[in-house]
SERO-4910 file (N, C-alpha, C, O; in steps of 0.05 Angstrom, whole numbers):
BEGIN
 pado doro    nc1    nc2    nc3   cac1   cac2   cac3    cc1    cc2    cc3    oc1    oc2    oc3
  Unk    A    -70    -93   -285    -57    -86   -268    -43    -60   -266    -34    -50   -287
  Unk    A    -41    -48   -242    -32    -20   -244     -7    -15   -255     12    -29   -248
  Unk    A     -3     10   -275     21     12   -284     42     20   -263     66     16   -266
  Unk    A     32     31   -242     53     39   -219     66     11   -211     89     14   -202
  Unk    A     56    -13   -212     70    -35   -201     94    -38   -219    116    -43   -209
  Unk    A     90    -36   -248    110    -42   -266    133    -20   -266    156    -24   -273
  Unk    A    123      4   -258    141     28   -257    161     27   -233    183     38   -234
  Unk    A    151     14   -209    167      7   -187    188    -14   -194    212    -12   -190
  Unk    A    175    -33   -204    195    -58   -212    214    -55   -234    234    -69   -235
  Unk    A    208    -38   -251    232    -28   -270    251    -11   -258    274    -14   -265
  Unk    A    244      4   -244    264     20   -229    283      7   -209    306     14   -205
  Unk    A    268    -15   -197    289    -35   -180    302    -50   -195    322    -59   -185
  Unk    A    294    -58   -220    308    -74   -239    334    -63   -246    356    -73   -241
  Unk    A    331    -39   -258    353    -20   -266    373    -13   -245    397    -10   -251
  Unk    A    364     -9   -223    383     -2   -198    399    -26   -193    424    -25   -190
  Unk    A    381    -52   -192    395    -74   -179    417    -88   -201    436   -100   -192
  Unk    A    412    -86   -229    432    -93   -249    455    -76   -248    476    -89   -255
  Unk    A    458    -51   -242    479    -37   -239    496    -38   -215    520    -35   -213
  Unk    A    476    -42   -197    492    -47   -171    509    -75   -166    528    -80   -152
  Unk    A    492    -95   -184    501   -122   -182    531   -124   -192    549   -137   -181
  Unk    A    532   -109   -212    556   -110   -232    578    -95   -213    601   -104   -212
  Unk    A    572    -81   -202    596    -59   -187    604    -73   -160    626    -69   -148
  Unk    A    585    -89   -152    589   -104   -124    606   -129   -130    624   -135   -115
  Unk    A    601   -145   -153    614   -165   -160    646   -158   -163    664   -171   -153
  Unk    A    649   -136   -178    677   -131   -186    692   -122   -162    716   -128   -159
  Unk    A    679   -106   -143    693    -98   -115    694   -123    -99    714   -123    -84
  Unk    A    680   -143    -97    685   -162    -80    708   -181    -89    722   -192    -72
  Unk    A    711   -184   -116    737   -198   -130    762   -180   -126    784   -189   -122
  Unk    A    756   -154   -128    778   -141   -120    791   -136    -93    815   -132    -89
  Unk    A    772   -138    -74    778   -135    -47    778   -157    -29    789   -156     -7
  Unk    A    765   -178    -40    761   -202    -21    742   -198      5    743   -213     25
  Unk    A    727   -177      1    707   -176     26    687   -190     26    673   -191      6
  Unk    A    680   -206     51    657   -227     51    630   -209     48    610   -214     34
  Unk    A    634   -183     65    611   -168     64    599   -157     40    575   -153     36
  Unk    A    621   -153     24    613   -142     -7    602   -160    -24    584   -155    -40
  Unk    A    617   -191    -20    608   -208    -34    577   -219    -27    564   -231    -44
  Unk    A    567   -214     -1    542   -221      4    523   -200     -6    500   -205    -11
  Unk    A    535   -177     -8    515   -154    -21    514   -161    -53    494   -154    -66
  Unk    A    534   -172    -63    535   -176    -89    510   -197    -96    492   -192   -112
  Unk    A    514   -223    -80    495   -244    -80    466   -232    -77    448   -242    -91
  Unk    A    459   -209    -58    436   -201    -50    428   -183    -77    405   -186    -84
  Unk    A    441   -169    -90    434   -154   -111    429   -171   -138    411   -166   -154
  Unk    A    446   -193   -140    437   -210   -160    412   -226   -154    398   -232   -173
  Unk    A    405   -232   -133    382   -247   -126    355   -226   -128    333   -235   -134
  Unk    A    359   -200   -122    340   -180   -125    332   -178   -153    309   -176   -160
  Unk    A    358   -177   -173    351   -175   -197    335   -196   -212    318   -191   -229
  Unk    A    343   -220   -205    326   -243   -208    295   -242   -202    276   -248   -216
  Unk    A    296   -230   -174    264   -231   -170    249   -209   -186    226   -214   -195
  Unk    A    259   -186   -190    248   -166   -201    237   -178   -231    214   -172   -239
  Unk    A    253   -194   -245    247   -205   -267    224   -227   -264    207   -230   -282
  Unk    A    225   -241   -243    203   -258   -242    178   -239   -235    158   -244   -248
  Unk    A    177   -222   -220    152   -204   -216    142   -194   -239    118   -194   -241
  Unk    A    158   -186   -260    149   -173   -285    134   -200   -296    110   -198   -300
  Unk    A    148   -224   -300    133   -249   -313    111   -251   -297     90   -254   -310
  Unk    A    109   -252   -271     87   -256   -257     58   -239   -266     35   -246   -268
  Unk    A     73   -209   -271     48   -193   -277     38   -197   -304     15   -192   -310
  Unk    A     56   -205   -320     47   -210   -346     29   -235   -347      8   -234   -360
  Unk    A     36   -256   -335     22   -281   -332     -4   -270   -320    -24   -275   -334
  Unk    A     -7   -258   -299    -35   -250   -281    -54   -235   -305    -79   -239   -305
  Unk    A    -43   -220   -324    -63   -207   -341    -72   -227   -362    -91   -219   -376
  Unk    A    -61   -252   -368    -77   -271   -385   -109   -275   -378   -118   -281   -356
  Unk    A   -126   -269   -406   -153   -274   -404   -162   -301   -388   -147   -320   -385
  Unk    A   -186   -300   -381   -200   -330   -369   -203   -348   -396   -207   -341   -419
  Unk    A   -202   -371   -385   -206   -387   -406   -223   -412   -393   -231   -411   -370
  Unk    A   -229   -433   -408   -245   -457   -397   -231   -470   -373   -242   -477   -353
  Unk    A   -204   -474   -378   -192   -483   -354   -185   -470   -331   -182   -482   -310
  Unk    A   -180   -439   -336   -180   -420   -309   -204   -399   -314   -200   -375   -321
  Unk    A   -232   -410   -309   -253   -392   -309   -253   -364   -299   -266   -346   -309
  Unk    A   -238   -362   -281   -231   -335   -261   -202   -321   -272   -191   -302   -261
  Unk    A   -196   -331   -289   -167   -316   -300   -145   -325   -284   -145   -342   -267
  Unk    A   -125   -312   -291    -98   -321   -279    -87   -304   -262    -63   -304   -261
  Unk    A   -102   -286   -245    -97   -266   -229    -76   -272   -205    -60   -256   -197
  Unk    A    -79   -300   -194    -63   -310   -177    -39   -313   -181    -22   -311   -163
  Unk    A    -32   -319   -206     -2   -321   -215     18   -304   -205     42   -311   -203
  Unk    A      7   -280   -199     30   -260   -186     32   -267   -154     53   -262   -143
  Unk    A     13   -279   -141     18   -289   -115     34   -310   -116     47   -312    -96
  Unk    A     38   -328   -134     52   -353   -140     81   -343   -143    100   -353   -130
  Unk    A     85   -324   -160    115   -315   -165    124   -300   -147    148   -300   -142
  Unk    A    105   -282   -131    115   -267   -106    126   -288    -85    147   -284    -74
  Unk    A    114   -308    -81    118   -333    -67    147   -343    -72    163   -349    -54
  Unk    A    154   -345    -96    177   -358   -107    202   -339   -102    225   -345    -95
  Unk    A    191   -314   -108    213   -293   -100    223   -295    -71    247   -293    -66
  Unk    A    203   -299    -50    209   -300    -21    230   -324    -18    251   -322     -6
  Unk    A    220   -351    -33    238   -372    -32    268   -366    -41    287   -372    -27
  Unk    A    270   -354    -65    297   -349    -78    314   -331    -60    338   -333    -58
  Unk    A    298   -308    -44    317   -290    -28    323   -303     -2    341   -295     13
  Unk    A    308   -324      3    318   -338     27    337   -358     22    355   -361     38
  Unk    A    334   -374     -1    352   -394     -8    379   -385    -11    398   -390      4
  Unk    A    378   -366    -38    400   -355    -50    416   -334    -34    439   -336    -27
  Unk    A    398   -313    -30    407   -290    -15    418   -291     12    440   -283     19
  Unk    A    397   -305     31    402   -312     57    422   -333     62    439   -330     79
  Unk    A    419   -354     47    433   -380     51    467   -376     45    485   -380     60
  Unk    A    469   -365     17    497   -360     10    510   -339     24    534   -343     29
  Unk    A    499   -320     31    509   -296     46    522   -310     74    545   -310     80
  Unk    A    501   -323     90    514   -333    116    535   -356    114    550   -365    132
  Unk    A    531   -365     89    550   -387     86    576   -377     80    596   -386     91
  Unk    A    577   -358     64    606   -342     60    616   -330     85    639   -330     92
  Unk    A    598   -319     98    604   -307    125    615   -321    143    635   -311    154
  Unk    A    608   -344    149    613   -364    170    640   -379    158    658   -385    174
  Unk    A    642   -383    137    670   -395    115    693   -374    124    715   -383    130
  Unk    A    688   -351    125    707   -330    126    714   -326    153    736   -317    160
  Unk    A    695   -333    171    698   -329    201    717   -351    208    735   -346    224
  Unk    A    714   -377    197    725   -402    203    760   -398    190    780   -404    203
  Unk    A    760   -389    165    781   -382    151    784   -354    142    778   -347    119
  Unk    A    794   -337    160    793   -308    153    806   -299    126    827   -311    120
  Unk    A    796   -282    111    807   -272     88    816   -243     88    798   -226     93
  Unk    A    836   -235     84    842   -205     91    823   -187     72    815   -197     51
  Unk    A    817   -165     78    804   -150     61    823   -123     48    833   -106     62
  Unk    A    825   -124     22    843   -109     12    829    -83     -5    807    -86    -16
  Unk    A    843    -61     -5    832    -42    -23    804    -33     -9    785    -33    -25
  Unk    A    800    -26     14    776    -22     25    761      5     13    736      5      8
  Unk    A    776     26      9    766     45     -9    751     42    -33    734     58    -39
  Unk    A    756     19    -48    738     14    -67    710      6    -62    689     14    -73
  Unk    A    713    -17    -34    687    -23    -21    668      5    -12    644      9    -15
  Unk    A    687     21     -1    667     50      6    657     66    -18    638     81    -14
  Unk    A    667     65    -39    660     75    -65    635     63    -72    614     76    -72
  Unk    A    636     36    -81    614     20    -86    594     22    -66    571     26    -74
  Unk    A    596     19    -41    575     26    -24    561     50    -27    536     51    -27
  Unk    A    576     70    -30    567     99    -39    543     97    -58    520    101    -52
  Unk    A    554     91    -83    539     88   -106    512     70   -103    490     76   -112
  Unk    A    520     45    -88    493     29    -85    473     41    -70    450     36    -75
  Unk    A    482     63    -48    462     71    -33    447     94    -51    422     95    -49
  Unk    A    458    107    -65    445    128    -86    426    111   -104    404    120   -110
  Unk    A    437     84   -114    415     75   -134    393     59   -114    369     61   -119
  Unk    A    402     43    -92    383     30    -76    362     52    -68    338     48    -68
  Unk    A    373     74    -59    353     98    -43    338    107    -64    314    109    -58
  Unk    A    343    114    -88    328    123   -111    304    100   -114    280    105   -112
  Unk    A    315     78   -119    291     59   -124    274     54    -97    250     49    -99
  Unk    A    284     55    -75    265     56    -50    251     77    -50    229     76    -40
  Unk    A    261    103    -60    238    127    -54    216    126    -75    194    134    -70
  Unk    A    223    114   -101    199    105   -121    181     90   -109    156     94   -109
  Unk    A    194     68    -97    173     46    -88    156     58    -59    132     53    -56
  Unk    A    171     72    -41    153     86    -21    134    101    -27    114    101    -14
  Unk    A    139    119    -52    123    141    -62     96    124    -73     73    130    -67
  Unk    A    102    101    -88     77     92   -100     63     74    -76     38     74    -74
  Unk    A     75     62    -63     63     49    -34     44     69    -19     22     63    -11
  Unk    A     57     94    -17     40    112      0     10    120    -15    -13    125     -7
  Unk    A     21    119    -40     -8    127    -54    -29    101    -55    -53    105    -54
  Unk    A    -22     82    -55    -38     59    -62    -49     47    -26    -69     33    -22
  Unk    A    -33     57     -6    -43     52     18    -68     63     30    -82     51     47
  Unk    A    -72     86     20    -94    103     26    -89    113     58    -70    127     64
  Unk    A   -108    106     75   -107    119     98    -98    101    122   -100    107    146
  Unk    A    -86     75    112    -76     57    129    -47     59    141    -34     71    124
  Unk    A    -36     55    158     -7     56    165     10     36    148      0     17    136
  Unk    A     33     41    149     49     22    132     51     -4    138     55    -19    120
  Unk    A     50    -14    164     49    -38    174     23    -54    161     23    -73    145
  Unk    A      3    -41    172    -22    -49    164    -30    -52    132    -45    -68    121
  Unk    A    -16    -34    120    -16    -35     92     -5    -63     78    -18    -77     62
  Unk    A     17    -67     86     32    -93     83     19   -116     84     18   -133     66
  Unk    A      8   -114    112     -9   -138    117    -34   -140    102    -41   -162     94
  Unk    A    -50   -116     98    -72   -123     82    -75   -116     54    -96   -119     41
  Unk    A    -55   -107     44    -50    -98     15    -55   -126     -6    -47   -148      1
  Unk    A    -64   -122    -27    -69   -143    -46    -54   -143    -69    -57   -162    -84
  Unk    A    -40   -125    -74    -14   -122    -95     11   -127    -83     23   -107    -75
  Unk    A     23   -150    -80     48   -156    -70     72   -145    -85     94   -142    -74
  Unk    A     67   -137   -113     92   -129   -127    106   -101   -115    130    -97   -115
  Unk    A     89    -85   -108    100    -60    -95    115    -65    -68    138    -59    -65
  Unk    A    101    -78    -46    113    -80    -23    138    -98    -23    158    -94     -9
  Unk    A    135   -117    -42    161   -134    -48    183   -119    -54    205   -128    -45
  Unk    A    184    -96    -68    205    -83    -78    213    -62    -54    236    -55    -50
  Unk    A    194    -55    -40    198    -36    -19    215    -50      1    236    -41      9
  Unk    A    204    -74     10    217    -88     30    244    -97     23    263    -98     40
  Unk    A    247   -104     -4    269   -116    -12    293    -91    -12    315    -94     -3
  Unk    A    282    -66    -23    299    -43    -23    308    -33      8    330    -25     14
  Unk    A    287    -35     24    292    -32     56    315    -48     67    334    -38     79
  Unk    A    312    -75     61    333    -94     69    364    -90     52    386    -98     62
  Unk    A    362    -80     31    388    -73     19    400    -48     28    424    -46     29
  Unk    A    384    -29     33    397     -9     47    407    -10     77    427      2     85
  Unk    A    393    -26     91    407    -36    118    425    -52    111    446    -44    121
  Unk    A    429    -73     97    452    -84     90    475    -72     85    496    -80     94
  Unk    A    471    -48     67    493    -33     57    506    -20     81    530    -16     82
  Unk    A    487    -15    102    501      3    127    518    -18    141    540    -13    151
  Unk    A    506    -41    142    521    -62    161    543    -70    147    564    -73    160
  Unk    A    544    -73    119    569    -79    106    592    -55    105    615    -62    102
  Unk    A    585    -32    107    603    -10    113    615     -8    140    638     -3    145
  Unk    A    595    -14    157    606    -17    188    627    -38    190    649    -34    200
  Unk    A    620    -62    180    641    -88    186    664    -82    168    685    -86    180
  Unk    A    666    -73    142    687    -62    124    708    -41    141    732    -43    144
  Unk    A    689    -21    148    705      0    162    721    -11    185    745     -5    186
  Unk    A    709    -27    205    721    -43    225    746    -57    219    767    -54    231
  Unk    A    743    -73    198    761    -89    190    789    -75    181    812    -82    185
  Unk    A    778    -53    169    802    -32    157    815    -18    184    840    -14    185
  Unk    A    801    -11    201    812      3    223    828    -16    238    852    -11    243
  Unk    A    816    -39    246    831    -59    265    852    -79    247    874    -87    256
  Unk    A    844    -84    224    861   -102    211    850   -128    210    860   -144    195
  Unk    A    830   -135    225    822   -161    230    796   -162    208    778   -146    209
  Unk    A    797   -183    191    774   -191    175    752   -204    186    734   -211    170
  Unk    A    750   -207    214    733   -220    228    704   -200    229    682   -210    227
  Unk    A    708   -175    231    685   -157    231    674   -156    201    650   -156    198
  Unk    A    688   -156    181    683   -163    151    660   -191    149    638   -192    137
  Unk    A    670   -207    160    657   -238    157    629   -233    177    608   -242    170
  Unk    A    632   -221    198    611   -219    214    588   -201    201    564   -206    205
  Unk    A    596   -183    188    576   -167    173    562   -186    151    537   -187    148
  Unk    A    580   -202    136    564   -218    119    542   -238    134    520   -242    124
  Unk    A    550   -248    156    528   -263    170    504   -250    174    482   -260    171
  Unk    A    508   -224    183    486   -205    191    469   -201    170    445   -200    173
  Unk    A    482   -197    146    468   -184    124    446   -212    114    424   -210    105
  Unk    A    461   -234    118    446   -260    111    419   -261    131    397   -266    122
  Unk    A    424   -257    155    403   -258    173    381   -237    165    358   -246    164
  Unk    A    385   -211    161    369   -193    148    355   -204    124    330   -204    123
  Unk    A    369   -213    107    357   -231     87    335   -247     90    315   -247     75
  Unk    A    339   -262    110    328   -287    118    301   -275    128    280   -284    119
  Unk    A    301   -253    150    282   -244    162    261   -231    138    237   -237    137
  Unk    A    272   -215    124    258   -206     98    242   -223     81    220   -217     72
  Unk    A    256   -247     76    243   -269     61    221   -283     77    202   -294     65
  Unk    A    223   -283    104    203   -300    116    176   -282    118    153   -292    118
  Unk    A    180   -257    119    155   -240    121    145   -239     94    120   -242     91
  Unk    A    160   -236     73    144   -242     43    132   -262     44    108   -262     38
  Unk    A    146   -285     50    129   -311     47    104   -310     64     82   -315     54
  Unk    A    106   -304     86     84   -301    104     60   -285     92     37   -294     94
  Unk    A     65   -264     81     47   -243     68     31   -256     42      7   -256     37
  Unk    A     52   -267     27     41   -279     -5     26   -303      1      9   -309    -15
  Unk    A     29   -321     26     22   -346     27     -6   -343     31    -21   -358     19
  Unk    A    -17   -320     50    -49   -318     57    -60   -313     27    -78   -326     19
  Unk    A    -48   -295     13    -62   -288    -15    -61   -309    -33    -79   -312    -50
  Unk    A    -40   -325    -31    -42   -346    -51    -62   -371    -44    -72   -384    -61
  Unk    A    -66   -375    -17    -84   -396    -12   -115   -384    -13   -133   -400    -15
  Unk    A   -123   -355    -11   -145   -345    -20   -156   -329      4   -173   -337     19
  Unk    A   -143   -302      5   -147   -284     23   -173   -265     15   -177   -257     -8
  Unk    A   -192   -260     40   -216   -249     35   -207   -215     28   -186   -204     33
  Unk    A   -229   -204     17   -229   -174     10   -225   -162     37   -230   -175     58
  Unk    A   -218   -138     38   -211   -126     64   -243   -122     80   -264   -123     67
  Unk    A   -241   -118    108   -267   -117    123   -279    -97    114   -303   -100    110
  Unk    A   -266    -72    109   -285    -46     96   -302    -50     71   -322    -38     66
  Unk    A   -292    -69     57   -306    -75     28   -328    -92     35   -349    -87     24
  Unk    A   -326   -117     54   -342   -136     60   -365   -122     75   -387   -132     71
  Unk    A   -363   -103     92   -379    -89    108   -398    -68     90   -421    -62     95
  Unk    A   -382    -59     68   -400    -40     50   -417    -54     36   -441    -48     33
  Unk    A   -402    -80     22   -424    -95      9   -451   -103     23   -472   -101     12
  Unk    A   -446   -111     48   -467   -117     67   -488    -93     66   -512    -96     60
  Unk    A   -476    -69     71   -494    -47     75   -507    -42     49   -530    -33     50
  Unk    A   -494    -47     23   -516    -44      0   -536    -65      0   -560    -60     -3
  Unk    A   -527    -88      3   -556   -109      4   -571   -101     20   -594    -98     11
  Unk    A   -567    -96     46   -584    -87     65   -602    -65     59   -625    -63     68
  Unk    A   -589    -48     43   -610    -22     37   -631    -31     18   -648    -13     14
  Unk    A   -633    -54      5   -657    -63    -10   -680    -68      8   -678    -83     28
  Unk    A   -703    -54      2   -730    -61     12   -740    -89     15   -752    -97     35
  Unk    A   -733   -103     -5   -744   -132     -9   -724   -154      3   -731   -178      6
  Unk    A   -698   -145     11   -682   -164     27   -688   -163     56   -685   -143     69
  Unk    A   -695   -183     66   -703   -183     97   -675   -185    117   -673   -176    139
  Unk    A   -659   -199    102   -631   -206    116   -608   -214    102   -610   -230     84
  Unk    A   -589   -206    108   -561   -214     91   -549   -232    111   -538   -224    131
  Unk    A   -551   -259    104   -536   -282    126   -508   -279    123   -496   -280    144
  Unk    A   -494   -275    103   -465   -273    101   -452   -260     77   -465   -259     55
  Unk    A   -428   -250     78   -416   -238     53   -391   -255     54   -376   -252     73
  Unk    A   -385   -275     32   -360   -285     29   -345   -277      5   -355   -280    -18
  Unk    A   -320   -267      8   -302   -258    -11   -275   -270    -15   -266   -284      4
  Unk    A   -263   -268    -36   -239   -275    -46   -221   -267    -65   -227   -270    -89
  Unk    A   -201   -257    -59   -183   -240    -80   -171   -264   -101   -155   -281    -94
  Unk    A   -180   -260   -127   -172   -278   -148   -146   -267   -161   -133   -279   -178
  Unk    A   -138   -240   -150   -122   -225   -163   -121   -200   -148   -139   -197   -131
  Unk    A   -101   -179   -151    -96   -158   -140   -121   -136   -145   -125   -117   -129
  Unk    A   -136   -140   -170   -152   -124   -182   -181   -141   -190   -199   -132   -205
  Unk    A   -181   -164   -177   -205   -181   -179   -217   -193   -156   -206   -212   -146
  Unk    A   -240   -184   -145   -253   -193   -120   -276   -217   -127   -292   -209   -144
  Unk    A   -278   -238   -120   -298   -258   -123   -319   -250    -97   -310   -247    -74
  Unk    A   -343   -248   -102   -363   -242    -80   -384   -265    -77   -396   -270    -98
  Unk    A   -389   -277    -59   -415   -292    -55   -429   -282    -33   -418   -279    -11
  Unk    A   -461   -275    -37   -477   -263    -18   -500   -282    -11   -514   -292    -29
  Unk    A   -504   -286     13   -529   -300     18   -552   -286     32   -550   -275     54
  Unk    A   -571   -287     18   -594   -266     26   -619   -278     32   -624   -299     22
  Unk    A   -638   -266     50   -663   -272     55   -681   -253     47   -681   -232     59
  Unk    A   -703   -256     19   -724   -239     10   -747   -242     29   -752   -263     41
  Unk    A   -758   -219     31   -786   -217     42   -802   -235     29   -796   -243      7
  Unk    A   -826   -246     44   -845   -260     34   -875   -247     32   -885   -235     51
  Unk    A   -887   -251     10   -882   -262    -12   -870   -241    -31   -873   -217    -27
  Unk    A   -856   -252    -50   -840   -234    -72   -847   -249    -99   -851   -273   -100
  Unk    A   -846   -235   -118   -849   -244   -147   -819   -248   -157   -800   -236   -148
  Unk    A   -818   -267   -176   -794   -271   -189   -782   -243   -204   -758   -237   -202
  Unk    A   -799   -230   -217   -791   -209   -228   -778   -191   -210   -758   -178   -218
  Unk    A   -785   -188   -185   -778   -170   -165   -748   -179   -156   -730   -163   -152
  Unk    A   -746   -204   -153   -719   -217   -147   -699   -212   -169   -675   -208   -162
  Unk    A   -705   -212   -192   -690   -210   -218   -685   -178   -217   -661   -171   -218
  Unk    A   -702   -162   -216   -694   -132   -217   -674   -121   -187   -660   -101   -187
  Unk    A   -679   -138   -164   -665   -130   -140   -633   -143   -148   -614   -128   -145
  Unk    A   -630   -166   -157   -606   -174   -165   -593   -164   -181   -569   -170   -179
  Unk    A   -601   -147   -201   -590   -134   -222   -583   -109   -211   -562    -99   -217
  Unk    A   -599    -96   -193   -590    -73   -180   -564    -74   -160   -546    -58   -159
  Unk    A   -568   -100   -144   -542   -104   -128   -518   -106   -142   -497    -96   -134
  Unk    A   -521   -119   -166   -497   -127   -183   -486    -99   -191   -463    -93   -186
  Unk    A   -500    -84   -202   -495    -56   -211   -482    -39   -190   -460    -29   -194
  Unk    A   -498    -36   -167   -488    -19   -145   -463    -29   -126   -448    -13   -115
  Unk    A   -461    -54   -125   -435    -65   -113   -412    -58   -131   -393    -47   -120
  Unk    A   -412    -63   -159   -393    -58   -177   -383    -31   -179   -359    -27   -182
  Unk    A   -403     -9   -176   -402     17   -182   -383     25   -156   -363     37   -161
  Unk    A   -388     19   -133   -381     26   -107   -354      9   -105   -335     22    -96
  Unk    A   -349    -11   -111   -325    -25   -113   -315    -39   -143   -320    -62   -150
  Unk    A   -302    -23   -154   -291    -33   -180   -278    -59   -180   -281    -74   -200
  Unk    A   -264    -66   -159   -249    -89   -159   -268   -115   -159   -261   -136   -171
  Unk    A   -288   -112   -148   -312   -137   -153   -320   -142   -180   -338   -128   -190
  Unk    A   -308   -164   -196   -313   -168   -218   -336   -194   -222   -348   -197   -243
  Unk    A   -338   -210   -202   -361   -233   -206   -372   -232   -176   -359   -230   -155
  Unk    A   -402   -234   -181   -417   -236   -157   -434   -258   -159   -446   -261   -181
  Unk    A   -438   -276   -140   -458   -297   -137   -479   -292   -112   -472   -287    -89
  Unk    A   -502   -294   -119   -520   -291    -96   -539   -314    -88   -557   -319   -104
  Unk    A   -536   -325    -67   -550   -349    -54   -575   -339    -45   -575   -320    -30
  Unk    A   -596   -349    -52   -623   -342    -42   -637   -363    -26   -645   -383    -37
  Unk    A   -640   -357      3   -656   -376     15   -685   -384      8   -702   -366      7
  Unk    A   -690   -408      4   -716   -415    -11   -740   -417     15   -734   -424     38
  Unk    A   -765   -412      6   -786   -416     29   -785   -446     35   -793   -453     58
  Unk    A   -777   -465     19   -780   -489     32   -756   -496     50   -756   -514     67
  Unk    A   -736   -481     43   -714   -484     70   -724   -471     99   -718   -479    121
  Unk    A   -739   -449     93   -750   -437    120   -766   -452    134   -766   -451    159
  Unk    A   -786   -469    119   -802   -486    128   -791   -513    140   -802   -523    159
  Unk    A   -766   -524    129   -749   -538    138   -736   -533    165   -733   -550    183
  Unk    A   -731   -507    165   -718   -496    190   -736   -497    215   -729   -505    237
  Unk    A   -762   -488    207   -782   -486    226   -789   -515    240   -794   -519    264
  Unk    A   -789   -531    221   -799   -561    229   -778   -576    229   -781   -600    223
  Unk    A   -753   -566    235   -730   -581    238   -729   -601    258   -710   -616    255
  Unk    A   -746   -605    279   -747   -620    300   -761   -642    293   -759   -662    307
  Unk    A   -779   -642    271   -796   -663    264   -783   -680    239   -794   -700    231
  Unk    A   -760   -670    230   -750   -680    209   -722   -692    215   -706   -680    228
  Unk    A   -717   -717    204   -696   -734    209   -671   -726    191   -649   -738    192
  Unk    A   -679   -703    175   -655   -699    153   -642   -672    166   -656   -657    180
  Unk    A   -617   -666    161   -603   -646    168   -622   -617    163   -638   -615    145
  Unk    A   -617   -599    180   -633   -573    178   -631   -562    151   -650   -548    143
  Unk    A   -611   -566    137   -607   -552    112   -622   -563     90   -625   -552     68
  Unk    A   -630   -585     97   -647   -598     71   -674   -609     78   -677   -625     97
  Unk    A   -697   -601     61   -725   -611     66   -726   -642     55   -739   -659     67
  Unk    A   -712   -647     35   -712   -672     19   -686   -676      2   -667   -661      4
  Unk    A   -687   -695    -14   -662   -701    -28   -657   -680    -50   -634   -676    -59
  Unk    A   -676   -668    -58   -674   -648    -81   -685   -622    -73   -695   -609    -91
  Unk    A   -684   -612    -48   -691   -587    -37   -668   -574    -18   -670   -575      7
  Unk    A   -650   -564    -30   -627   -552    -16   -637   -526      0   -658   -515     -5
  Unk    A   -620   -518     19   -628   -497     33   -630   -469     20   -646   -452     27
  Unk    A   -610   -468     -2   -606   -442    -14   -604   -450    -46   -589   -468    -54
  Unk    A   -618   -436    -62   -615   -435    -89   -598   -414    -96   -595   -394    -82
  Unk    A   -584   -420   -118   -559   -400   -126   -567   -389   -154   -574   -403   -173
  Unk    A   -564   -356   -153   -568   -345   -175   -538   -334   -183   -522   -323   -167
  Unk    A   -533   -339   -212   -502   -328   -217   -507   -301   -230   -518   -301   -252
  Unk    A   -500   -282   -220   -499   -251   -237   -473   -242   -246   -471   -220   -257
***
């Protein structure tokens, strides 16, 4: 796992710990619903960073008999848990407290304390956000930010970036709500700000859940990688056709690839072995994230079955009970 991921998470963890403490104190001193929502938000974010660090550690565990492809998907699972916690704890509690204070208004006291805490929080959150944005900018390459979030395979960085972005927006909303309550003397604006903060957190959580779900299920490698692998395979003189290239991310830095190819006829077994070894070397050099490759070779009996398919009562993929369409070579 890239060290930059941990750097971003540690920075966010340190910032959120400091922010959470100051927000909790300010919320109890002033009775502000918006500040309490922000405190809940920061506490949830602190727990989320701890879970992400745990997920990164679990993802680095080596492969074993029970998990032959390693534990890389653990980071996707814990990222999904983060989204659930952000939705349930952050968004749910924030909206609950906001609605409760709308029904039973609570006066906001010592507003200047809130303003000072919001100012400090903006400094901490802004620093964490800048670090996350810088690292995300390096990892996204030539993609735009929206596409990078959608196609990125390391959720730890963009989760922190989205959380910090939501936190900064939430702080601005809290400032406006508290300021309006201070000017008008009505706590309704403060309570409404808490509800809006909850909605912001809910939207962020839904976006995170949507992105991590696809990776948890088994998202393919990016199209550029699949196309590049196909071009490498097609460049071989003894490969007549590449039928398909299937891929799956087993972790941010682990791509599993399955290639179906059709060799020229006739061909010696030694030529097949040399070609397979060459493909393995060339693909892994071009794309270091590709760690395991399986090659399916269409057999000559399968080709006969396809040509004589109309005469056979078997499915076109089979010539007989022991003659599958493709044989598999594990490289």
